[in-house]
LOKESE-947188 format. One line per 5 residues: number of its first residue (from 0); for each residue x, y, z of C-alpha. Coordinates in steps of 0.05 Angstrom, whole numbers. Layout:
! residues N
NUM	X:Y:Z ~ ... .
//
This chain:
! residues 676
0	1343:-357:-783 ~ 1293:-314:-831 ~ 1221:-333:-842 ~ 1203:-313:-910 ~ 1127:-319:-922 .
5	1091:-310:-989 ~ 1021:-287:-997 ~ 993:-286:-1066 ~ 926:-291:-1104 ~ 900:-349:-1134 .
10	834:-354:-1179 ~ 764:-379:-1143 ~ 714:-392:-1200 ~ 664:-425:-1163 ~ 629:-364:-1122 .
15	668:-308:-1146 ~ 641:-268:-1212 ~ 699:-248:-1257 ~ 696:-180:-1238 ~ 720:-199:-1169 .
20	772:-238:-1186 ~ 836:-237:-1129 ~ 888:-180:-1140 ~ 959:-207:-1151 ~ 990:-182:-1089 .
25	1054:-213:-1053 ~ 1061:-200:-981 ~ 1133:-218:-954 ~ 1141:-223:-882 ~ 1208:-215:-841 .
30	1232:-251:-773 ~ 1175:-247:-707 ~ 1207:-209:-659 ~ 1182:-208:-583 ~ 1149:-144:-559 .
35	1140:-159:-483 ~ 1201:-169:-432 ~ 1167:-217:-386 ~ 1219:-267:-360 ~ 1222:-334:-396 .
40	1177:-354:-451 ~ 1113:-384:-406 ~ 1060:-370:-356 ~ 1046:-295:-363 ~ 980:-275:-403 .
45	989:-214:-445 ~ 927:-195:-493 ~ 901:-139:-535 ~ 954:-107:-564 ~ 947:-36:-600 .
50	1000:-5:-647 ~ 1013:63:-685 ~ 1070:93:-714 ~ 1090:168:-719 ~ 1118:211:-774 .
55	1192:188:-757 ~ 1173:117:-766 ~ 1176:101:-694 ~ 1126:53:-672 ~ 1098:43:-604 .
60	1052:-13:-575 ~ 1010:-20:-513 ~ 978:-82:-488 ~ 940:-113:-426 ~ 988:-156:-383 .
65	984:-208:-329 ~ 1055:-224:-312 ~ 1041:-231:-246 ~ 986:-278:-257 ~ 932:-256:-204 .
70	878:-243:-263 ~ 889:-169:-259 ~ 918:-142:-319 ~ 960:-85:-328 ~ 965:-33:-386 .
75	1044:-44:-416 ~ 1085:-3:-463 ~ 1139:-8:-506 ~ 1167:28:-576 ~ 1215:7:-632 .
80	1258:65:-673 ~ 1289:6:-717 ~ 1222:-19:-758 ~ 1201:-71:-708 ~ 1275:-108:-704 .
85	1282:-84:-629 ~ 1232:-68:-578 ~ 1250:-21:-507 ~ 1253:-54:-445 ~ 1232:-58:-393 .
90	1166:-49:-410 ~ 1137:9:-380 ~ 1069:1:-338 ~ 1028:55:-354 ~ 964:32:-303 .
95	1002:25:-238 ~ 947:-15:-207 ~ 965:-80:-198 ~ 900:-103:-159 ~ 855:-71:-213 .
100	833:-104:-273 ~ 849:-63:-341 ~ 834:-83:-409 ~ 835:-54:-483 ~ 877:-4:-487 .
105	889:39:-545 ~ 934:95:-565 ~ 946:148:-617 ~ 1001:198:-632 ~ 1005:271:-658 .
110	1070:310:-677 ~ 1087:318:-598 ~ 1044:270:-557 ~ 1020:206:-539 ~ 956:191:-518 .
115	925:123:-485 ~ 864:102:-465 ~ 830:39:-435 ~ 776:10:-392 ~ 784:-10:-319 .
120	739:-43:-271 ~ 719:1:-214 ~ 669:-11:-157 ~ 629:-52:-197 ~ 624:-13:-267 .
125	678:-6:-323 ~ 712:66:-322 ~ 754:96:-379 ~ 828:114:-359 ~ 870:165:-390 .
130	943:189:-400 ~ 992:216:-444 ~ 1063:220:-454 ~ 1095:291:-486 ~ 1166:259:-486 .
135	1163:202:-530 ~ 1133:154:-488 ~ 1198:162:-436 ~ 1148:186:-374 ~ 1077:182:-367 .
140	1036:216:-318 ~ 990:179:-269 ~ 934:151:-307 ~ 863:175:-282 ~ 789:181:-307 .
145	779:218:-372 ~ 776:285:-347 ~ 708:319:-363 ~ 667:252:-387 ~ 625:203:-335 .
150	627:137:-366 ~ 576:80:-346 ~ 582:5:-371 ~ 573:-51:-319 ~ 541:-97:-372 .
155	601:-155:-378 ~ 571:-226:-408 ~ 599:-264:-466 ~ 577:-209:-510 ~ 585:-146:-475 .
160	660:-130:-458 ~ 656:-56:-424 ~ 665:4:-463 ~ 717:-11:-509 ~ 741:57:-520 .
165	774:81:-579 ~ 818:145:-586 ~ 837:183:-648 ~ 874:246:-666 ~ 875:298:-714 .
170	928:348:-716 ~ 931:358:-792 ~ 858:385:-815 ~ 880:457:-776 ~ 943:481:-761 .
175	922:514:-701 ~ 883:463:-662 ~ 890:385:-644 ~ 826:345:-641 ~ 826:283:-595 .
180	761:243:-605 ~ 743:186:-555 ~ 691:138:-575 ~ 663:83:-528 ~ 602:39:-517 .
185	560:67:-455 ~ 497:35:-418 ~ 472:97:-378 ~ 400:100:-415 ~ 403:22:-396 .
190	417:1:-468 ~ 478:2:-499 ~ 496:59:-535 ~ 557:94:-578 ~ 578:156:-549 .
195	625:212:-571 ~ 675:258:-537 ~ 727:311:-561 ~ 781:350:-531 ~ 815:414:-561 .
200	868:422:-507 ~ 910:364:-516 ~ 867:323:-469 ~ 868:366:-403 ~ 791:363:-409 .
205	734:330:-455 ~ 665:349:-480 ~ 618:300:-480 ~ 579:300:-551 ~ 529:247:-521 .
210	497:189:-558 ~ 516:190:-636 ~ 480:126:-662 ~ 411:133:-687 ~ 392:65:-658 .
215	359:90:-592 ~ 320:22:-582 ~ 370:-25:-590 ~ 441:-48:-569 ~ 500:-20:-599 .
220	572:-45:-588 ~ 638:-50:-619 ~ 656:19:-634 ~ 708:44:-680 ~ 737:108:-704 .
225	777:138:-756 ~ 788:216:-774 ~ 811:234:-854 ~ 857:287:-876 ~ 805:331:-884 .
230	777:326:-808 ~ 721:289:-823 ~ 700:238:-766 ~ 678:166:-785 ~ 657:116:-738 .
235	631:41:-739 ~ 594:-4:-689 ~ 552:-64:-679 ~ 487:-38:-698 ~ 431:-74:-656 .
240	366:-107:-686 ~ 340:-121:-620 ~ 322:-93:-555 ~ 362:-142:-517 ~ 429:-131:-483 .
245	447:-200:-505 ~ 426:-187:-578 ~ 481:-230:-626 ~ 449:-206:-686 ~ 470:-137:-710 .
250	481:-109:-775 ~ 540:-56:-778 ~ 530:10:-774 ~ 564:76:-798 ~ 564:148:-793 .
255	600:205:-797 ~ 613:278:-782 ~ 641:338:-823 ~ 640:388:-778 ~ 686:361:-721 .
260	634:321:-678 ~ 587:377:-673 ~ 534:349:-729 ~ 522:282:-760 ~ 484:242:-819 .
265	415:242:-787 ~ 400:163:-805 ~ 457:114:-795 ~ 485:75:-855 ~ 488:-1:-857 .
270	547:-28:-884 ~ 526:-105:-888 ~ 480:-115:-949 ~ 452:-184:-918 ~ 405:-174:-874 .
275	394:-238:-845 ~ 391:-254:-772 ~ 453:-274:-759 ~ 523:-258:-719 ~ 556:-194:-739 .
280	603:-153:-702 ~ 671:-122:-687 ~ 680:-74:-753 ~ 751:-46:-760 ~ 752:18:-802 .
285	809:55:-843 ~ 817:112:-900 ~ 847:124:-961 ~ 871:196:-970 ~ 877:179:-1044 .
290	814:176:-1066 ~ 764:194:-1005 ~ 744:122:-995 ~ 722:98:-925 ~ 726:16:-922 .
295	709:-26:-862 ~ 711:-96:-848 ~ 672:-136:-802 ~ 655:-212:-775 ~ 592:-236:-809 .
300	558:-307:-806 ~ 504:-306:-874 ~ 541:-362:-896 ~ 540:-409:-841 ~ 470:-378:-812 .
305	459:-364:-744 ~ 519:-358:-696 ~ 562:-405:-732 ~ 628:-396:-766 ~ 636:-321:-781 .
310	670:-302:-844 ~ 707:-233:-849 ~ 665:-184:-896 ~ 684:-126:-933 ~ 656:-58:-966 .
315	671:8:-977 ~ 634:83:-982 ~ 665:135:-1007 ~ 658:201:-954 ~ 613:237:-992 .
320	563:174:-1012 ~ 503:150:-966 ~ 501:83:-999 ~ 557:31:-989 ~ 587:-18:-1046 .
325	572:-92:-1048 ~ 602:-132:-994 ~ 663:-177:-1009 ~ 681:-235:-971 ~ 755:-230:-950 .
330	776:-291:-926 ~ 786:-333:-986 ~ 833:-390:-965 ~ 858:-433:-1023 ~ 793:-464:-1058 .
335	746:-450:-999 ~ 686:-432:-1040 ~ 646:-479:-991 ~ 685:-493:-935 ~ 658:-458:-869 .
340	698:-446:-809 ~ 713:-391:-758 ~ 744:-326:-771 ~ 753:-269:-722 ~ 766:-201:-697 .
345	790:-168:-768 ~ 838:-108:-768 ~ 847:-64:-831 ~ 895:-6:-854 ~ 914:29:-912 .
350	972:69:-944 ~ 974:128:-973 ~ 971:106:-1040 ~ 908:53:-1035 ~ 942:-17:-1014 .
355	908:-40:-956 ~ 930:-104:-904 ~ 875:-134:-872 ~ 887:-188:-818 ~ 846:-232:-773 .
360	841:-300:-730 ~ 820:-362:-766 ~ 829:-442:-762 ~ 809:-467:-835 ~ 835:-534:-833 .
365	848:-548:-759 ~ 821:-539:-688 ~ 878:-485:-677 ~ 877:-416:-689 ~ 924:-375:-725 .
370	939:-303:-764 ~ 907:-300:-831 ~ 929:-236:-879 ~ 908:-209:-944 ~ 927:-152:-986 .
375	878:-102:-1018 ~ 883:-57:-1084 ~ 830:4:-1077 ~ 843:21:-1142 ~ 814:-41:-1172 .
380	777:-62:-1112 ~ 801:-126:-1098 ~ 830:-168:-1049 ~ 892:-218:-1054 ~ 872:-288:-1025 .
385	888:-300:-960 ~ 943:-343:-932 ~ 968:-358:-860 ~ 1028:-325:-816 ~ 1056:-388:-813 .
390	1063:-425:-745 ~ 1021:-371:-705 ~ 980:-404:-649 ~ 925:-352:-630 ~ 876:-400:-589 .
395	839:-463:-595 ~ 762:-440:-583 ~ 721:-400:-616 ~ 666:-396:-558 ~ 628:-338:-539 .
400	624:-309:-610 ~ 704:-307:-604 ~ 708:-265:-547 ~ 781:-297:-530 ~ 807:-259:-596 .
405	829:-194:-603 ~ 840:-155:-670 ~ 915:-166:-683 ~ 942:-96:-687 ~ 958:-63:-755 .
410	1005:-9:-781 ~ 1013:10:-853 ~ 1049:66:-886 ~ 1100:73:-948 ~ 1173:61:-936 .
415	1215:80:-1001 ~ 1155:77:-1042 ~ 1142:2:-1021 ~ 1078:-6:-978 ~ 1102:-32:-910 .
420	1058:-58:-852 ~ 1072:-88:-783 ~ 1034:-129:-749 ~ 1025:-145:-670 ~ 992:-195:-638 .
425	986:-244:-579 ~ 1007:-313:-604 ~ 1013:-377:-557 ~ 1072:-405:-601 ~ 1121:-404:-542 .
430	1080:-397:-485 ~ 1016:-445:-488 ~ 1002:-423:-420 ~ 987:-338:-423 ~ 1012:-323:-491 .
435	1070:-268:-506 ~ 1060:-206:-555 ~ 1104:-207:-620 ~ 1116:-160:-680 ~ 1128:-176:-751 .
440	1147:-130:-816 ~ 1119:-146:-879 ~ 1117:-119:-951 ~ 1066:-110:-1003 ~ 1091:-123:-1071 .
445	1060:-140:-1139 ~ 1085:-208:-1167 ~ 1130:-191:-1232 ~ 1109:-256:-1266 ~ 1036:-270:-1291 .
450	1008:-340:-1295 ~ 960:-350:-1342 ~ 915:-413:-1362 ~ 870:-401:-1422 ~ 805:-402:-1392 .
455	763:-416:-1461 ~ 818:-477:-1503 ~ 823:-544:-1505 ~ 795:-585:-1449 ~ 783:-514:-1403 .
460	709:-482:-1418 ~ 688:-420:-1383 ~ 744:-431:-1324 ~ 724:-506:-1319 ~ 751:-565:-1341 .
465	696:-621:-1336 ~ 730:-691:-1334 ~ 655:-723:-1333 ~ 646:-792:-1311 ~ 698:-833:-1282 .
470	709:-900:-1251 ~ 743:-913:-1195 ~ 819:-946:-1184 ~ 884:-927:-1171 ~ 906:-907:-1242 .
475	880:-846:-1278 ~ 841:-869:-1336 ~ 854:-848:-1406 ~ 790:-809:-1402 ~ 793:-777:-1341 .
480	848:-731:-1366 ~ 846:-659:-1400 ~ 894:-611:-1430 ~ 902:-539:-1412 ~ 945:-490:-1444 .
485	989:-449:-1393 ~ 1042:-391:-1412 ~ 1077:-344:-1377 ~ 1039:-280:-1411 ~ 1068:-220:-1452 .
490	1039:-172:-1493 ~ 1021:-217:-1548 ~ 990:-268:-1508 ~ 956:-252:-1445 ~ 895:-297:-1428 .
495	868:-252:-1366 ~ 887:-186:-1386 ~ 865:-158:-1325 ~ 934:-176:-1298 ~ 999:-175:-1327 .
500	1033:-182:-1374 ~ 1093:-220:-1338 ~ 1162:-183:-1335 ~ 1195:-243:-1305 ~ 1208:-313:-1321 .
505	1174:-364:-1280 ~ 1218:-418:-1240 ~ 1208:-480:-1199 ~ 1138:-501:-1216 ~ 1092:-544:-1167 .
510	1014:-556:-1167 ~ 961:-573:-1109 ~ 889:-588:-1117 ~ 825:-617:-1073 ~ 756:-636:-1099 .
515	705:-643:-1057 ~ 650:-687:-1060 ~ 594:-724:-1023 ~ 652:-779:-1001 ~ 700:-731:-986 .
520	759:-703:-1013 ~ 799:-726:-1075 ~ 868:-698:-1073 ~ 899:-752:-1120 ~ 907:-704:-1177 .
525	969:-703:-1219 ~ 991:-643:-1276 ~ 1032:-671:-1335 ~ 1081:-632:-1371 ~ 1103:-581:-1325 .
530	1171:-543:-1337 ~ 1226:-532:-1299 ~ 1220:-459:-1317 ~ 1186:-413:-1369 ~ 1204:-347:-1404 .
535	1167:-292:-1415 ~ 1120:-301:-1473 ~ 1123:-385:-1466 ~ 1062:-422:-1480 ~ 1053:-498:-1463 .
540	1003:-548:-1470 ~ 991:-589:-1396 ~ 956:-652:-1378 ~ 914:-654:-1315 ~ 892:-726:-1289 .
545	845:-755:-1229 ~ 848:-812:-1202 ~ 779:-828:-1157 ~ 797:-879:-1100 ~ 759:-938:-1088 .
550	706:-942:-1043 ~ 686:-866:-1050 ~ 613:-846:-1054 ~ 584:-835:-1121 ~ 577:-760:-1137 .
555	598:-692:-1167 ~ 672:-673:-1140 ~ 699:-604:-1151 ~ 744:-559:-1131 ~ 811:-519:-1157 .
560	881:-542:-1182 ~ 932:-489:-1170 ~ 991:-486:-1218 ~ 1049:-449:-1173 ~ 1122:-430:-1182 .
565	1164:-364:-1166 ~ 1194:-305:-1204 ~ 1260:-288:-1219 ~ 1264:-251:-1143 ~ 1236:-307:-1111 .
570	1167:-283:-1106 ~ 1105:-331:-1104 ~ 1064:-332:-1170 ~ 989:-377:-1176 ~ 947:-392:-1224 .
575	875:-432:-1216 ~ 828:-468:-1253 ~ 764:-508:-1235 ~ 757:-575:-1244 ~ 696:-630:-1238 .
580	690:-703:-1245 ~ 629:-747:-1231 ~ 638:-812:-1199 ~ 665:-869:-1187 ~ 614:-899:-1235 .
585	624:-951:-1287 ~ 633:-933:-1358 ~ 593:-942:-1425 ~ 644:-986:-1454 ~ 713:-1022:-1442 .
590	745:-962:-1485 ~ 783:-941:-1418 ~ 800:-1013:-1376 ~ 863:-1007:-1345 ~ 890:-1068:-1305 .
595	949:-1050:-1254 ~ 996:-1057:-1240 ~ 1032:-1098:-1288 ~ 1081:-1136:-1263 ~ 1045:-1140:-1193 .
600	1104:-1148:-1137 ~ 1074:-1155:-1071 ~ 1133:-1170:-1038 ~ 1174:-1113:-1064 ~ 1125:-1052:-1071 .
605	1079:-1039:-1015 ~ 1037:-1001:-1064 ~ 1018:-1064:-1099 ~ 958:-1089:-1054 ~ 921:-1123:-1109 .
610	916:-1126:-1181 ~ 853:-1072:-1203 ~ 811:-1077:-1260 ~ 792:-1002:-1274 ~ 741:-978:-1329 .
615	693:-1029:-1325 ~ 620:-1021:-1351 ~ 560:-1047:-1311 ~ 558:-1116:-1288 ~ 624:-1135:-1325 .
620	649:-1199:-1304 ~ 726:-1216:-1296 ~ 759:-1279:-1304 ~ 829:-1292:-1300 ~ 865:-1364:-1326 .
625	938:-1390:-1315 ~ 976:-1413:-1379 ~ 948:-1488:-1374 ~ 872:-1453:-1378 ~ 856:-1462:-1302 .
630	811:-1406:-1275 ~ 852:-1379:-1215 ~ 799:-1323:-1207 ~ 731:-1312:-1221 ~ 680:-1304:-1253 .
635	670:-1236:-1210 ~ 623:-1183:-1232 ~ 627:-1108:-1207 ~ 564:-1098:-1169 ~ 587:-1038:-1127 .
640	576:-1008:-1198 ~ 643:-958:-1179 ~ 668:-987:-1252 ~ 728:-1023:-1210 ~ 745:-1094:-1187 .
645	808:-1121:-1148 ~ 844:-1185:-1140 ~ 896:-1202:-1088 ~ 928:-1252:-1132 ~ 954:-1296:-1087 .
650	983:-1348:-1133 ~ 1049:-1362:-1156 ~ 1092:-1318:-1198 ~ 1078:-1329:-1272 ~ 1041:-1298:-1328 .
655	967:-1304:-1331 ~ 903:-1287:-1379 ~ 852:-1242:-1358 ~ 784:-1243:-1395 ~ 733:-1187:-1384 .
660	668:-1194:-1414 ~ 607:-1148:-1415 ~ 534:-1166:-1408 ~ 530:-1145:-1489 ~ 581:-1185:-1513 .
665	641:-1140:-1513 ~ 705:-1175:-1486 ~ 775:-1147:-1475 ~ 832:-1195:-1457 ~ 916:-1182:-1440 .
670	967:-1213:-1403 ~ 989:-1197:-1334 ~ 1050:-1222:-1295 ~ 1056:-1236:-1218 ~ 1128:-1231:-1196 .
675	1138:-1256:-1119 .
//
């Protein structure tokens, strides 16, 4: 059974400016496919996958694998020539060192060769090992240390995880020479520095260019490197702000070389536009060949402070520029304008026409981590809202700065003019003890339909519906309602001209929403008047109602309400607007008094727990009489100050009269009935 999952933008109003509204990109996923071929489904740890695709659309993947369960990982390899529907078996063991711990593999491909590096723990220090295949991954010579390079890195802790080598290739900018670049973290100086090496003989020998960061008195780690189509080398890393090797509060450094590693910018550039002393790290880079932008994403705890709950942040810089664009937060998950949770190890990659995909690990609503993903258009500089790759399970603990996680591996390309991406990751869904390696194919398309709420009409003003002060109670008050205009846009009426107009009808409507405040969450939100479908250009007036549950703490509750449908091709389309309400508080008069349920049927309807008097003023008194005039309830006063009283109505079936009196003499009376 196929798993099709859709990812689409929703509008975030509380913390996003109008010029950073989400892009209406949609991501569709195909089936998961298992990559590793370890026998069975459980008990064989596999980590750190990395994937690349060649010009013939063949995908190659490497990862660290401990299928013999001796705590020493091997480097395994597989490929797929059918766009990730099946992977080759048996997996090939590249490291061939069962008693040595081999981790963090990375690979690249040119027109004729595959190159793989990884770090290997040998004699109390990390070394970088290298091998290549010249026959498409069928055979591999025995791996050895990188020729011509001396690596020194013996720092291993919850912050320092070794050299983390990255290798990339440039065989396009010069028809006569293939340039291989190797970047890693080295501590030969006593502090961890970023070093670069280059090979121009297909990896037979490398020349060490030495330290390539301009941060010689502080710690540098988490290197990442890409080469653009003109042969410029771009690299990023966690740029330390303190001299200790345990410093967890770096900035995100960037530098580049336009002469193939011979010279660099004299001063490192800093991508993050927040300089607070918080945790940052693990940058990922990609390049937009269509406009010359270099794009960067990283972990950043600026919202939570300290080392807690990092978000995924993003910026970009043109390759000729010396300054980064203002940072954007990537992990918008539903109405999470204020919610904080863990986000670890981003990976980003871009297709040739400027559509990028970002993926990372997070736990927005449970203690279980999974893969979240978002699309990005570099033309308009906006992300879609992120959603999960459903059912992924990538861990349970974010301790030690998320070092149990590794970036999900991404490759993004164009196939038949459609942005395709291939995601490879480690998952505990089937193997709760060790984890298996899986892949999935996805497509990025723009939604055909465009739903808009007019953000400045009826009861929606400046993108927000303010329902003002409301009482507690199980039913929505006549005044806890607001009207809004919903349209499937056309050329004549498109309230948000930055997207749309629609080119498809919208079907199968639904809605969701949560208001957050001092007493927790309010999810008793109702949208009335949604249709079964909307044709292009159709305009409707809908009603939103909110019920504030009994016993909520008084205060302001705010959040998003999202209207959702599917276009004629099944793609998900959403529109959201902000809602605020204050309460529970008594009303100023009895104009919104509700007495529910009538009739009261305690034995036939489990929702009938009591008869509720809702919409009371402060210190209102409630009395209930039977038809003979005998007082059966009261006098009771709303001493809680929430505009609500409840009567359990433990009386015989019949008709009763209620009398509600305010302190200033206003009186409301009516009939209610009890059926037992």
